[in-house]
C-alpha positions in Angstrom: 97.2 17.8 -93.2 96.4 15.0 -93.7 97.9 12.7 -92.3 96.6 14.7 -89.2 93.5 12.2 -87.7 90.1 13.6 -87.9 87.9 13.6 -85.3 84.4 12.8 -85.9 82.2 15.2 -85.0 79.3 14.4 -82.7 75.9 16.0 -81.0 75.9 17.5 -78.1 73.2 14.7 -76.7 75.1 12.2 -78.2 78.6 13.4 -76.5 76.4 13.7 -72.6 74.1 9.9 -73.1 78.2 8.2 -73.5 79.5 10.9 -70.5 76.3 10.2 -68.5 76.3 5.8 -69.4 80.2 6.2 -68.5 79.3 7.5 -65.6 76.6 5.1 -64.3 78.2 2.5 -65.3 81.4 3.1 -63.3 79.1 4.1 -60.2 78.1 0.6 -59.9 81.0 -1.0 -60.1 82.2 0.7 -57.3 79.0 -0.2 -55.4 79.7 -4.0 -57.4 83.3 -3.8 -55.8 81.8 -2.3 -52.6 79.9 -4.9 -51.7 83.0 -7.6 -52.6 85.3 -6.0 -50.5 82.9 -5.9 -47.7 81.9 -9.7 -48.4 85.1 -10.8 -47.8 86.5 -8.8 -44.9 83.6 -10.6 -43.4 84.2 -14.1 -44.3 88.0 -13.2 -43.4 86.5 -12.1 -39.7 84.4 -16.2 -39.9 87.9 -17.2 -40.4 89.5 -15.7 -37.1 86.6 -16.8 -35.3 87.1 -19.8 -36.5 90.8 -20.0 -36.0 90.6 -18.4 -32.3 88.3 -20.8 -31.8 90.0 -23.2 -32.5 93.5 -22.2 -31.1 90.9 -22.4 -27.5 90.1 -25.6 -27.9 94.0 -27.0 -28.2 94.9 -24.2 -25.5 92.0 -25.9 -22.9 92.7 -29.8 -24.3 96.8 -28.8 -23.2 95.1 -27.4 -19.9 92.6 -30.0 -18.8 94.8 -33.1 -20.0 96.6 -35.3 -17.3 97.9 -38.0 -19.9 99.9 -34.7 -21.6 103.5 -34.7 -20.9 106.8 -33.1 -21.9 107.2 -36.1 -24.7 104.1 -35.9 -25.7 104.5 -32.1 -26.8 105.5 -32.2 -30.4 101.4 -33.5 -30.7 99.9 -30.5 -30.3 102.5 -28.2 -32.2 102.2 -30.8 -34.6 98.7 -29.3 -34.5 99.4 -26.1 -34.4 101.4 -26.0 -36.7 99.1 -27.7 -39.7 96.4 -25.1 -38.4 98.3 -22.3 -38.7 99.6 -23.3 -42.4 95.6 -24.1 -43.1 95.0 -20.5 -41.8 97.6 -18.7 -43.4 97.1 -20.2 -47.1 93.0 -19.2 -46.1 93.6 -15.8 -44.7 96.3 -15.3 -47.6 93.6 -16.4 -50.1 91.2 -13.8 -48.3 93.4 -10.8 -48.5 94.3 -11.8 -52.0 90.4 -11.1 -52.7 90.5 -7.5 -51.2 92.6 -6.3 -52.1 92.3 -7.3 -55.7 88.6 -5.7 -55.4 89.8 -2.7 -54.3 92.5 -2.2 -56.7 89.4 -2.6 -59.4 87.0 -0.3 -57.2 90.0 2.4 -56.8 90.5 2.3 -60.8 86.4 2.6 -61.1 86.7 5.3 -59.3 89.2 7.3 -60.9 87.5 6.6 -64.1 84.0 8.2 -62.0 85.8 10.8 -61.9 87.2 12.0 -64.9 83.8 10.6 -66.7 82.2 13.7 -64.5 84.9 16.6 -64.6 84.7 16.2 -68.8 80.5 16.1 -68.4 81.4 19.2 -65.9 83.1 20.5 -68.4 81.3 20.0 -71.5 78.4 21.3 -69.8 80.2 24.9 -68.7 81.2 24.8 -72.7 77.0 24.5 -74.0 76.2 27.1 -71.6 78.9 29.4 -72.0 78.2 28.8 -76.2 74.4 28.3 -75.7 74.4 27.6 -79.1 71.9 25.0 -80.2 73.6 24.3 -83.6 77.0 23.7 -81.9 78.4 20.4 -82.8 81.5 18.5 -80.3 84.4 16.4 -81.4 85.2 12.5 -79.8 87.9 14.1 -77.6 85.0 15.7 -74.9 83.3 12.7 -74.3 86.3 9.7 -74.2 87.5 7.6 -71.7 89.9 5.6 -70.9 89.9 3.5 -67.9 92.2 5.0 -64.9 94.4 2.6 -63.1 95.6 4.2 -59.4 99.8 5.8 -59.4 102.5 2.6 -58.1 102.6 4.2 -54.8 98.9 2.4 -55.0 100.3 -1.1 -54.1 102.3 0.0 -51.1 99.6 -0.2 -48.6 98.7 -3.6 -49.8 102.2 -4.5 -49.1 101.3 -3.1 -45.7 98.4 -4.8 -44.7 100.1 -8.2 -45.9 102.8 -7.9 -43.3 100.2 -6.3 -40.8 98.4 -9.5 -40.9 101.2 -11.8 -41.1 103.1 -11.0 -38.6 100.6 -10.8 -36.5 99.8 -14.5 -37.4 103.1 -15.0 -36.7 103.1 -14.1 -33.2 100.0 -15.7 -32.8 101.7 -18.7 -33.4 104.9 -18.3 -31.7 102.9 -17.8 -28.6 100.5 -20.9 -29.3 103.9 -22.6 -29.8 105.4 -21.0 -26.7 103.1 -21.9 -23.7 102.3 -25.8 -25.4 106.1 -25.9 -24.1 105.0 -24.2 -21.1 101.9 -26.3 -19.9 103.5 -29.6 -21.0 107.1 -29.2 -19.9 107.3 -26.5 -16.8 
């Protein structure tokens, strides 16, 4: 039996303190990631507001301009294409950050839940035993970083698809309305 790994004996107080530290750390990290997601969402909304303001200005310029004609439609379409490309890259970067923070937050929440459950079990065991001389093994408070199941990533793919589907529709609408305004 010498080949078996023996867990060192750790006092109950040390084990409880370690679990409380793990819980506190992951709780703080969860809140930190939530704030980061909220900040990135605000940035995303600002991007959308500026982008639609820009599209409105382009549209208003086309409506009010008597000099632009059908042969000039490549100018607003080229400008719209460039603006959409820049906006797509900005949205992609922001969504990547949001999804990364959400993934990290989910990992911390799962680890926090595991540590909280382990602490509850340990406290229940201490209450049952009610023996101050009783020691606890290391396996009672060893908490590994948790990761969500593979199906969790489907949520991110749907989010990307919705955002970019919407942006492609906006692009199509703006190009079509530019052609209609200038050529018909």
